[in-house]
N, C-alpha and C positions, 0 to 999 in steps of 0.2 A: 234193404239197401243201407250201406254205411253212410252216415251223415258226413257232410263236407268238413274238411279240416280247416279251422280258422287259426289266426294268430292268437297269442296268449291274452292276457288281461287287457282291458280297455280303460284308459284313464278318463276321468270325468271331463277333462279339457277337450276330449275328442268328440264330446256330445254337445249338441246345441242346448242352450239354456232357454226354455220357453216358459211363458207365464200364462198358463191356462187356468181359468177359474172353474171350480166344481159346480157352481150354481147354474151357469148359463150354457147349456149345450143342446144342439139340434142338428140338420145337414142337407143335401146335394142333387145334381143331374147334368144336363148338357144343353147347348143351344146351337141352332143352325137352321137353315131353311129346309127342314126335313118334316114332311107330313106323313104320318103312318097310323095304321090302326092294328089291333091284334089280328084281325082278319087278314089284312095285307101281309103281315109278318108270317102268319100261318101258311099262306100260299107260297111265299118265297122259300120257306124252310121245309116244305113237305118233301120227304125222302122217297124217291121212286122205288117201286117194288124190287127192281133189279139191283138196287144199290144197298143190299143187305149188309149190315155192319159185321165186321169180322176182325179177329185179333191179328195184328201184324206187328213185326218188329221194325218200327220206323227208324229211319236215319235222320229225319227232320220233323220238328214240330212247328207248325205255323201258328203263331199266337197273335191275337189282337188285344193289346193291353196298354195300360198307362205307363208313362215314363218311369224308369227305375224298377219296374216289376220283373225285368229280366237282366238286371245289372250284372256285369261280368264278375263282380265280387262273389256272387253265388251261382250264376249261370255257368260260368267257365268251369268250375269244379264238377258240376253236373254233367256237362258235355264231355269232359275228360274221362269221367268214370263210366259213363253209360255209352258213349259214342253217339249220342243223340244230339243233333244240332238244333239250337233254338233260333228260329227265324221270326223276328219281331216286327210288327207293324204297330206304331204308337198312335194313340188317340188323344184328342184334346177335350172331348166331352162324351157323354154317354149317347147322345143323339148321333154323333159321328160314328160311334161303335155300331149302332143299329144300322145306319146307312151303309157302312162298309160290309156288314154281315149280310144285309139284304142283297147287296150288289153281287156278292160272291159267297153264297151260303155254303159251298163245298170246299172253300179255300182254307178256312181256319179250323184248327183242331181245338184251340182253347181261347176263351175270351175272359175279360175281367170287368164286367159291369158292376155298377154300384147298386146300393139297396133300393133305389127308386126304379131301377131298370130291370133287375132280375125277374120281377113278377111278369113283366111284358114278354120276356124271352121264354119263360116257363109256359105262360098261357098260349103263346104262339107255337109251342112245340119246337123251338129253335135249339134247345139244349136237352141233354139226356140225364137220366137219373145217375147219381153217384153211388157206386158200390164201395162203401167204406171199408169192407174187408180187404180191399186192394190198396188201402191207405192206412198202414199200421200206425202212423203218427197221429191219425185222427183221434185216437183214444185220449190224447192229452190236449186237444183243442179246448179253448175256454168254453165252458158249458153252454153259455148263452148262444153261441154261434151254431151249436149242433141242431137246435130246433128254432132258429130265427125264422119268423114268418116270411121273410122275403126270399128264402131259399128252401124252406121245409114246407112242402105243400102236399096235402092228402096223404100224409105219412111217408112221403118220399123226399129224399134230399137231392138237391140239384146244384149245390154250390159249396166249395171249400174256401173259407175265408183266407185272404192274403194279409190284410192289415186294416187299420181303421184310424180315424182321427177327426179333426174339425176343420172348418173353413174360417181362419182367423184374419185379422188385419196384420199387415207386415209394414214395418217402417225402418228407414235408414236413420240410425241414432245419431249420426253426425249432422244430418240436416234437420232431424226432429228429435232433439235430445230427450224430451219428456212427452211422448205422444199420449194424448188423452185416450182412455180406453173406451172409445165409442165409435160406431160406424160413421158418425158425423165427420170424422177425420177425412173421409173420402169425399166430402163436400166442402172442405175448408178452402176458401179462395186464396189463402196464403200460399197454397201449393199448386196453384193453377199451372197446368202444363206439365206437372210432375207427378200425376196420379195415373194409375193403371188398374183396371178391374177386369175380371174374367168374363169373357163373352160366353156365358153359360147360364142355364136356368137357375142355378143356385144364387146368382146375383139378384134374381127376383125375390128369392126367399130372404136373403140378407137385408134387402131394402125394406121388405115387409116387416122384418124384425125392428128395423130402425124406426118405422112408422108406428110401431106398437101392436102390430097384428100377431095373433097367436096361431091362427088357422092357416099356416104357411102353404099347405098342399091343397087347400080347398078355398082359395081366395075367390070372392065374387067379383062381378064386373066392376062395381064401384071401387073395390079395393085394388084391383088390377089397374084401374085408371089412375088411382092415386100413386101407385108404384111407378107407373109410366111417367107421370108428371115429375116425380122426384128424380127419376133417372135422366129425363130430358134436361132437368136443371143441372145435373152433374156433368153432362156430356161436354160442355164448353171448357170444363176444368181438366179433362182427360188428355194425357199424352197419346194414349191409344188403348184399345181393348187388347188383352192378351189371350192367347189360345192354348199355349203349352207352358209347362213349368220352366222349360229351358228358355223360352222367349222372355218370361218374366225375369228370370235370373239375369239375362243379358241386358234387359232394360235397367236393372239396378246397377250392374257392373259398369255400364256405360254412362252412369249418372243421368240417364234420361228420366228416371222416376225416383221418388223418395218415399212414396206411400202407395199402398194398394191392398188388395186381398189376395189370398194364395190358397193352394191346395192344403197348406199346413205341412210343415216338415221339410219337404224336398228343396224348395227354393232357399229357405233360410239355412239349410245345411250346406248347400252349394256355395252360397255367399260367404258363410262363416269359414268354410274350407279355403276360400280365396282371400281371407283376411278382412272381410267387411264386417263392420259392427252393425248388426241388424237385430230386430226383435219381432216376434209374433205375439199376439195376445187375443184373447176372447173379449169382445166388447161387452160393456155392461148390459146392453140390450139382448145379448145372447148370440149364439152362433149355431149353425147346423152341424150335425155329426154324421159321419159316413162310414160304411164298411164296404170294401170291395172283395168280390168272390171270384175264384177261378171256376169256370164252368166249361164242360165239354160240349162242343158243338154237336148237334144231333147227327150230322152227316160225317163226322170224323171217323175214320177207320183205324186211326193210330192209337187205339185204346191203351195198349200196353205202355207205350211211351208217355201218354198223357197221365196215366196213373203213377208212373215213376216220378213225373214232375210234381204232381199233387202231393205225393209223400215227401219229396225232397224239400219243398218249401216249408214243411212243418217240422223238419228236423231242428232241434234246438239251436244248433250252430247257424243254420240257415236263417232262422228267425232273428238271431242276434245280428247277423250281417244285413238283413233287410232293415232292421231298426237303424243301424249305423248309416246305411246308404240313403234311406228315405227320410228318416226322422219320424216315421209314422209309428203308431202303436202296434205291437205284435198281437197275434191271436192264439198262440199256443202257450199254455201255462208253464211248460217245462223250460221255456226260455227266460222266464222272469228272473230266476235266481242268478242267471248269467249276465244280466244287464246291470248297468250302474244304478245304484239305489235311487239317486236323484231322478233319473230317467223313469224308472218304474213308478215313482211317486207322482211324477207329472201326469201320467196316464192312469194312476190308481190301479196299476196292474195286479197288485197284491190284494185288492178288495173285490171279492167275487160278486158283491152286490152292486158295484158301480156301473158296469156295462149295461145291465138290464134297465137302469134308470135313464139312459140316454134316449133321446128321440132321434133315431136315425132317419135318413132320407127315406121317403115313402113314395109309393106310386101316386102320381098326380092324375086324377080323373080327367081334368081338362088340360092336359099337358100341351096340346097344340095351341090353346089359347094363351098359355104362358109364353110359349116360344114366339107366337105372333107378336105379343107385347114387347118382348125383348128385341126381336128383329126390327120392329118398327122404330124402336129407340136407336138402334145401331145404324139403321138406314136413314133416319131422320136428320 
């Protein structure tokens, strides 16, 4: 397949200036009143014997993904060239992804879970093995992602990376000219009623970091109780909890909030494109790191179309477009030389040893306990 054609060179002014530190990195998941086990998922995703998978030339791909992951900048050229229409359903958390997939296991062809959630889908048999021979651009994917534990299980690959990044703090520099690089900014009474945080399991992790905990994904009851207490103290200061990047962007654009946490990249890019002076930063206490993968639903029959899309997103020009639209870090090394030098340095894209050092979101053994804690805070 021929990669999409993009415009010429990109000036540095078109890219967001982010201040990420190399020392403090970790990451993510989702929140909602969703209770599930691997056994529950396995039952929901079991493929009937009569529904044998077969190759078809689909005219539509139904995808369940994060905002920006099927942006028209790179999806429209794909649709024009292949004749395959991308039908997107957006999610605000990984738990929402699981809930939607459970509710309609045969509806979606592709999903984009994060690294804490991919093991759950693999264990449940909700996704199928990836045949990399059908993804020529896979050859130039960053080495780490080819055998990452969250998608490479039992010698089989189940996910192709989209992009990766961090969960930073975001601030309006007009209202907060010199934001202190600490999670404590989200508890500063000076900004009461002007703060918004993500209603997501990653908020548990970020708060745990602020409290000095290192075992983010295995917090005990006492630690979760301390996190809950801290979040309850924060709640009176909040304008609201946000669920999607677009919602957070609107809160800043309407001057309803001046500080918060974010996905990293997308909201600050949208705000900068609209002339707003904002900044994202990794707090001194650290932040969590994430990677999102495209995975093929176990019951999808549109395999030819799905593989065309997986290959398309790793074409160098597509990766450049993804970086420009989302602000996230790319996962194919052939795109690095096409990106602004300053952007590549922000994510250390030219350092092969950097990505393996990051602590990406991991499976949380007591995930429902974490979600119960967050939901109790939101409802309290």
